[in-house]
Backbone bond lengths (Angstrom), bond angles and torsions (degrees), N, CA, C in turn:
res aa  C-N    CA-C-N  psi(-1)  N-CA   C-N-CA  omega(-1)  CA-C   N-CA-C  phi
1 M - - - 1.469 - - 1.546 109.16 -
2 H 1.288 114.71 125.56 1.465 120.63 170.66 1.517 110.13 -90.38
3 I 1.388 115.26 139.63 1.445 119.09 179.76 1.644 105.24 -106.02
4 W 1.208 116.23 126.74 1.492 122.55 172.64 1.431 110.79 -113.83
5 V 1.469 114.78 141.04 1.451 122.78 -175.42 1.415 109.03 -126.77
6 D 1.467 110.88 125.51 1.518 115.49 173.63 1.459 101.34 -81.50
7 A 1.439 120.39 95.77 1.316 125.76 -162.00 1.443 115.96 -88.37
8 D 1.310 118.10 -17.77 1.527 118.68 -177.88 1.491 112.44 -56.68
9 A 1.271 124.53 -40.69 1.448 128.59 -178.51 1.440 113.99 -113.57
10 C 1.277 118.74 13.42 1.527 119.32 -179.50 1.527 105.35 -87.39
11 P 1.314 112.27 132.39 1.402 122.17 -178.38 1.577 108.57 -64.03
12 A 1.501 109.36 138.95 1.423 114.73 179.63 1.477 117.93 -52.62
13 V 1.299 119.45 -34.44 1.419 124.48 -175.91 1.546 107.12 -69.81
14 V 1.270 118.35 -33.88 1.441 122.84 178.65 1.525 108.09 -67.02
15 K 1.339 115.13 -45.16 1.490 119.86 178.12 1.649 106.23 -56.44
16 E 1.273 115.95 -49.37 1.498 114.52 178.89 1.472 118.61 -54.62
17 I 1.394 111.34 -40.34 1.499 114.05 174.79 1.481 111.32 -63.81
18 L 1.312 114.59 -39.47 1.526 118.70 177.36 1.480 116.61 -60.16
19 Y 1.350 113.00 -40.42 1.455 117.32 178.73 1.443 112.65 -63.60
20 R 1.423 121.88 -41.32 1.318 125.65 177.89 1.592 113.84 -68.25
21 A 1.377 112.03 -41.95 1.531 117.52 172.38 1.445 115.06 -55.01
22 A 1.416 113.03 -47.72 1.535 117.81 -179.54 1.620 109.47 -57.78
23 Q 1.235 113.94 -47.08 1.546 115.78 179.75 1.561 109.89 -62.75
24 R 1.401 117.10 -48.08 1.537 118.49 -176.49 1.526 110.13 -64.85
25 W 1.315 117.43 -43.79 1.455 114.32 -176.99 1.582 115.40 -94.13
26 E 1.431 114.84 4.05 1.446 121.56 178.04 1.525 107.76 54.46
27 R 1.232 119.75 59.85 1.443 125.75 174.69 1.522 108.79 -128.28
28 R 1.377 108.97 144.29 1.530 117.52 178.71 1.443 107.70 -66.87
29 L 1.276 119.08 141.42 1.547 128.46 177.43 1.434 108.19 -132.77
30 T 1.256 122.58 117.45 1.476 129.41 174.21 1.435 109.40 -117.65
31 L 1.391 112.51 122.84 1.496 121.64 176.12 1.630 106.30 -97.70
32 V 1.302 113.98 128.15 1.487 118.55 -177.58 1.569 103.14 -113.65
33 A 1.405 114.21 129.51 1.437 119.30 177.86 1.562 105.69 -156.45
34 N 1.381 109.77 161.87 1.521 116.45 176.01 1.494 108.35 -95.18
35 Q 1.302 122.27 23.86 1.474 130.22 175.91 1.522 107.71 -135.42
36 M 1.252 114.53 160.91 1.523 120.79 179.88 1.562 102.29 -77.20
37 L 1.325 112.83 131.63 1.594 121.91 172.43 1.473 109.87 -120.49
38 R 1.299 108.93 145.91 1.501 118.17 175.48 1.459 108.60 -103.95
39 T 1.331 120.67 133.84 1.470 123.44 174.82 1.541 103.90 -123.90
40 P 1.325 107.29 155.19 1.470 114.06 177.39 1.539 112.97 -61.57
41 P 1.246 126.68 149.30 1.385 123.97 178.43 1.539 111.84 -62.80
42 S 1.281 115.72 123.05 1.406 119.69 178.47 1.491 110.18 -168.69
43 P 1.317 121.71 145.17 1.442 121.88 179.88 1.555 110.32 -75.52
44 W 1.314 121.63 -4.44 1.366 125.11 -179.57 1.452 113.73 -100.46
45 L 1.374 119.46 -7.82 1.484 121.39 -169.28 1.547 104.48 -119.82
46 R 1.432 113.16 142.90 1.368 120.47 178.02 1.512 109.07 -152.08
47 A 1.233 121.23 148.63 1.456 129.91 179.54 1.511 108.00 -123.09
48 V 1.381 117.16 134.02 1.448 122.80 179.97 1.518 103.01 -121.76
49 Q 1.293 113.51 129.97 1.534 118.53 174.09 1.541 104.66 -105.18
50 V 1.310 108.70 126.70 1.534 117.33 176.54 1.426 110.21 -105.97
51 P 1.275 124.60 158.95 1.453 121.34 173.32 1.503 116.04 -62.70
52 R 1.366 114.16 155.85 1.394 122.05 177.84 1.568 111.92 -60.96
53 G 1.241 120.62 145.91 1.415 118.65 178.10 1.599 110.90 148.78
54 F 1.346 112.96 158.68 1.421 120.01 -175.10 1.528 108.38 -59.92
55 D 1.354 122.70 128.40 1.465 127.49 179.10 1.481 117.44 45.39
56 V 1.313 119.64 29.41 1.472 122.62 178.29 1.589 107.38 -69.00
57 A 1.435 115.94 -47.40 1.381 117.70 179.03 1.602 113.87 -62.08
58 D 1.440 111.58 -42.54 1.393 116.32 179.21 1.497 109.56 -59.79
59 D 1.338 118.72 -46.86 1.479 121.78 -175.72 1.542 105.61 -60.67
60 Y 1.253 122.86 -40.60 1.481 121.12 -175.93 1.506 111.73 -64.65
61 I 1.366 117.44 -36.43 1.430 125.13 -177.34 1.546 103.37 -69.14
62 V 1.310 121.93 -47.27 1.466 128.18 -173.72 1.586 101.49 -64.86
63 Q 1.224 122.82 -39.60 1.535 122.56 -174.92 1.556 108.16 -71.00
64 H 1.366 118.11 -28.19 1.470 115.78 -168.51 1.430 111.48 -111.46
65 V 1.382 125.25 -15.73 1.462 123.77 -175.61 1.522 105.45 -74.51
66 G 1.353 114.81 141.37 1.392 117.88 175.78 1.588 112.42 -113.87
67 A 1.230 114.85 172.62 1.543 119.98 -177.58 1.506 104.77 -58.69
68 G 1.429 110.20 131.62 1.467 113.41 175.17 1.571 108.03 93.27
69 G 1.287 123.78 -13.26 1.335 125.27 174.38 1.532 112.49 -68.46
70 L 1.318 117.75 164.54 1.492 123.28 177.17 1.419 111.77 -118.90
71 V 1.335 120.50 132.55 1.450 127.74 178.27 1.478 112.95 -117.17
72 I 1.265 115.12 118.42 1.527 116.51 174.99 1.581 106.52 -96.48
73 T 1.377 108.55 121.91 1.499 116.84 -178.28 1.483 107.04 -165.69
74 A 1.389 111.04 151.42 1.549 124.42 173.01 1.591 102.21 -100.86
75 D 1.365 122.14 -4.80 1.451 118.02 -173.60 1.517 105.71 -86.50
76 I 1.414 117.03 114.74 1.357 123.71 -177.24 1.573 115.60 -64.14
77 P 1.308 115.24 -43.80 1.630 117.46 176.46 1.494 107.77 -67.09
78 L 1.361 124.23 -30.91 1.463 120.87 177.69 1.531 104.82 -72.47
79 A 1.246 120.94 -40.80 1.473 125.54 -178.85 1.636 107.53 -55.65
80 A 1.328 113.48 -47.01 1.397 118.91 -175.97 1.525 111.10 -67.10
81 Q 1.250 119.97 -26.27 1.411 122.35 -176.25 1.543 107.30 -82.05
82 V 1.281 118.53 -38.73 1.440 123.99 -176.64 1.506 108.49 -72.48
83 L 1.336 118.29 -39.20 1.390 124.46 175.52 1.571 112.92 -58.71
84 A 1.283 114.35 -35.78 1.494 121.69 175.45 1.553 110.34 -64.46
85 R 1.391 113.48 -30.44 1.500 113.84 179.64 1.509 110.61 -93.58
86 Q 1.357 115.43 22.84 1.541 123.22 177.29 1.449 116.14 61.25
87 A 1.412 115.68 32.70 1.427 123.08 177.87 1.595 104.01 -96.36
88 L 1.352 112.81 163.84 1.486 120.17 171.38 1.529 112.57 -95.43
89 V 1.280 114.77 149.67 1.497 116.53 -179.95 1.474 111.72 -135.01
90 L 1.325 115.41 129.25 1.472 123.43 179.37 1.592 104.75 -125.94
91 S 1.360 114.85 134.20 1.490 119.49 179.20 1.530 103.10 -79.68
92 P 1.282 113.62 168.34 1.543 121.34 175.22 1.517 110.09 -74.40
93 R 1.284 123.28 -5.13 1.449 126.84 174.43 1.536 113.09 -105.19
94 G 1.427 111.05 7.40 1.336 115.97 171.92 1.603 116.86 87.40
95 E 1.320 115.21 15.25 1.425 120.35 177.25 1.619 111.54 -92.49
96 R 1.289 113.20 120.09 1.450 117.19 176.78 1.539 109.85 -79.88
97 L 1.304 117.53 128.58 1.474 122.79 179.92 1.530 105.12 -108.09
98 D 1.311 112.81 143.67 1.460 118.89 -178.53 1.460 113.02 -144.32
99 A 1.281 124.83 -177.95 1.473 128.00 176.57 1.558 110.92 -56.25
100 G 1.292 117.13 -35.75 1.457 118.22 -175.71 1.476 117.20 -78.28
101 S 1.335 115.16 -21.65 1.474 124.12 -179.68 1.508 115.78 -103.07
102 I 1.251 118.10 -20.92 1.537 118.53 -170.56 1.506 111.44 -69.33
103 G 1.378 119.60 -38.34 1.476 120.50 179.29 1.364 109.49 -56.07
104 E 1.302 127.31 -48.93 1.429 131.07 -173.37 1.590 108.75 -67.07
105 R 1.417 114.43 -36.10 1.485 116.46 -178.12 1.493 106.40 -76.91
106 L 1.370 124.55 -32.75 1.518 121.10 173.47 1.533 110.05 -63.24
107 A 1.261 116.74 -46.02 1.570 119.89 -179.90 1.464 108.21 -58.40
108 M 1.288 119.70 -42.95 1.494 125.26 -178.43 1.528 109.15 -65.26
109 R 1.195 118.63 -40.40 1.458 125.84 178.57 1.500 110.30 -66.04
110 D 1.333 116.49 -47.33 1.428 122.35 173.79 1.497 117.83 -57.35
111 M 1.319 115.62 -44.47 1.435 122.59 175.82 1.507 109.29 -61.29
112 M 1.352 121.15 -48.53 1.454 121.49 -179.80 1.558 109.98 -64.99
113 E 1.322 117.46 -32.25 1.480 116.17 172.36 1.510 117.05 -57.04
114 E 1.416 107.17 -43.56 1.479 118.48 179.63 1.507 110.40 -62.05
115 L 1.417 119.20 -44.50 1.357 124.31 -175.97 1.564 106.04 -63.94
116 R 1.302 116.11 -46.19 1.572 116.92 -177.54 1.561 108.37 -62.98
117 G 1.342 114.63 -37.90 1.470 121.03 -177.31 1.490 108.00 -61.54
118 A 1.389 116.31 -34.13 1.539 117.01 -175.14 1.519 107.65 -92.19
119 G 1.314 118.78 15.63 1.485 120.42 175.48 1.485 116.79 83.86
120 V 1.294 123.09 6.36 1.429 126.06 179.15 1.660 104.01 -78.21
121 D 1.340 109.07 132.30 1.461 115.46 178.42 1.559 108.99 -89.74
122 I 1.292 116.75 106.55 1.473 115.47 -171.25 1.578 109.07 -112.74
123 G 1.395 108.53 7.85 1.481 110.80 176.27 1.541 112.10 71.04
124 G 1.233 116.70 -173.76 1.541 121.95 -175.88 1.572 107.64 -126.47
125 P 1.272 119.48 -175.03 1.473 126.05 172.59 1.526 109.06 -58.19
126 P 1.306 116.65 147.49 1.428 115.94 165.51 1.430 118.85 -60.70
127 P 1.360 118.98 153.89 1.434 119.20 175.40 1.524 112.05 -52.28
128 F 1.393 116.70 152.78 1.340 123.18 -179.99 1.516 109.41 -74.23
129 S 1.222 124.03 126.50 1.412 132.94 -169.86 1.560 115.32 -110.77
130 Q 1.308 112.45 165.19 1.497 114.20 171.42 1.502 113.67 -56.82
131 A 1.353 114.43 -39.25 1.523 118.96 -177.15 1.674 108.26 -64.94
132 D 1.296 113.48 -36.30 1.455 119.51 177.33 1.654 107.73 -67.59
133 R 1.294 117.87 -34.85 1.362 117.30 -179.60 1.478 111.68 -74.27
134 R 1.320 117.55 -33.57 1.541 126.23 178.63 1.652 108.07 -68.53
135 E 1.274 107.68 -41.07 1.566 115.73 -175.45 1.524 108.49 -66.70
136 F 1.448 112.83 -45.25 1.458 112.00 174.70 1.365 120.21 -64.88
137 A 1.365 120.00 -37.02 1.442 123.84 -179.67 1.556 107.56 -69.05
138 N 1.268 118.45 -39.53 1.502 120.65 -179.79 1.521 107.71 -66.65
139 A 1.375 119.15 -50.05 1.412 121.15 -176.13 1.668 108.26 -59.00
140 L 1.267 116.19 -40.35 1.541 120.68 -176.36 1.515 105.74 -65.14
141 D 1.300 113.41 -45.86 1.497 116.32 178.76 1.471 114.24 -59.16
142 R 1.455 115.67 -48.50 1.465 117.33 177.13 1.536 112.79 -58.64
143 L 1.314 116.79 -41.78 1.414 120.38 -178.42 1.546 114.47 -63.58
144 M 1.470 112.67 -45.31 1.354 119.38 178.43 1.495 115.70 -65.71
145 A 1.459 115.35 -38.04 1.460 117.73 176.43 1.554 112.18 -71.38
146 G 1.340 120.93 -30.22 1.345 124.17 177.52 1.526 107.44 -68.92
147 L 1.239 122.03 -43.16 1.478 123.10 -179.84 1.568 110.03 -68.23
148 G 1.394 115.18 -35.58 1.545 115.26 178.69 1.560 108.44 -65.59
149 R 1.415 117.73 -34.42 1.399 113.83 177.07 1.512 112.58 -75.02
150 A 1.295 120.38 -22.23 1.499 119.77 -179.11 1.533 111.75 -76.73
151 T 1.301 118.32 -15.24 1.520 119.21 -176.50 1.452 111.75 -97.05
């Protein structure tokens, strides 16, 4: 399984967890961003810089992810696209998205966009917390351990 990271908005602490996980599980990890990223030296880690532009990193991930790959993203439309390609999706807060939950998440996202467009101040997501960090690490470990047993 190849792990893909929508890295532009991914918290640094999540990237650190992913670096360690890629080493431990010996899985390829590719971070995709429109800025230069540095990764620790490892045969398992790679960073790809794409040109700036709307959804350029998302499009790169969709074009390259294969069935059974894992994408780390908080971007709901990107999650829907990679789920359609039979990939797995995990948010940086540790939420596993799947075919059963993505429709509701897309509808909620669209509703929030409409509210923002109408001038309603709905705020943003809460700051990334230690609990979010733990939840992500635990969810990633469960996922990887489960995949390890399945092979």
